[in-house]
C-alpha positions as CSV (number, residue, x, y, z in Angstrom):
1,X,78.2,101.2,92.8
2,X,80.4,98.7,94.6
3,X,82.2,97.9,91.3
4,X,83.0,101.6,90.8
5,X,84.4,101.9,94.3
6,X,86.5,98.7,93.7
7,X,87.9,100.1,90.4
8,X,88.6,103.5,92.0
9,X,90.5,101.9,94.9
10,X,92.5,99.7,92.5
11,X,93.4,102.8,90.5
12,X,94.7,104.6,93.6
13,X,96.6,101.5,94.7
14,X,98.2,101.1,91.3
15,X,99.2,104.8,91.2
16,X,100.8,104.5,94.7
17,X,102.6,101.3,93.7
18,X,104.1,102.8,90.6
19,X,105.1,106.1,92.3
20,X,106.7,104.1,95.2
21,X,108.7,102.0,92.7
22,X,109.9,105.0,90.8
23,X,110.9,106.8,94.0
24,X,112.7,103.7,95.1
25,X,114.8,103.8,92.0
26,X,116.2,107.2,93.1
27,X,117.6,105.8,96.4
28,X,121.3,106.4,96.5
29,X,121.2,109.0,93.7
30,X,120.2,112.1,95.7
31,X,122.4,115.1,96.2
32,X,122.6,114.5,100.0
33,X,122.1,111.8,102.6
34,X,119.1,113.6,104.0
35,X,117.4,113.6,100.6
36,X,118.0,109.9,100.1
37,X,116.6,109.1,103.5
38,X,113.5,111.3,102.9
39,X,112.8,109.6,99.5
40,X,113.2,106.2,101.1
41,X,110.8,107.0,103.8
42,X,108.2,108.4,101.3
43,X,108.7,105.2,99.2
44,X,108.0,103.0,102.2
45,X,104.9,105.0,103.1
46,X,103.5,104.7,99.6
47,X,104.1,101.0,99.5
48,X,102.4,100.6,102.9
49,X,99.4,102.6,101.6
50,X,99.4,100.4,98.5
51,X,99.1,97.3,100.6
52,X,96.2,98.8,102.6
53,X,94.4,99.8,99.4
54,X,94.7,96.3,98.0
55,X,93.5,94.7,101.2
56,X,90.5,97.0,101.2
57,X,89.8,96.2,97.5
58,X,89.9,92.4,98.4
59,X,87.5,93.0,101.2
60,X,85.1,94.7,98.8
61,X,85.1,91.6,96.6
62,X,84.5,89.2,99.5
63,X,82.2,91.3,101.6
64,X,84.3,90.4,104.7
65,X,86.7,92.2,107.0
66,X,90.0,93.3,105.4
67,X,92.3,90.3,105.1
68,X,95.9,89.8,104.3
69,X,96.7,89.4,100.6
70,X,100.0,88.6,99.0
71,X,101.8,91.7,97.7
72,X,103.1,89.5,94.9
73,X,99.7,88.5,93.4
74,X,96.5,90.5,92.9
75,X,93.7,89.5,90.7
76,X,92.0,92.6,89.5
77,X,89.6,93.2,86.6
78,X,89.7,89.5,85.8
79,X,93.4,89.8,85.0
80,X,96.2,88.2,86.9
81,X,98.8,90.7,87.9
82,X,102.1,90.2,89.6
83,X,103.8,93.0,91.5
84,X,107.3,93.5,92.9
């Protein structure tokens, strides 16, 4: 059960990360300044959610309180992954 929750949280985190990266690519290409600022704010929100999801997933593995993990390295599903 705990492994299913862990995989589910990683899936949500991965989706948020990719969506945030794709929206970040659109910065500066919007039709107006307001659109660019809105996309940038949504991107930052998604990346913040991603960090929280990865911290929660790390706490599920260690059975401890959520802790800080590097946004550059996450070990998931026994595969080393580097982000950003």
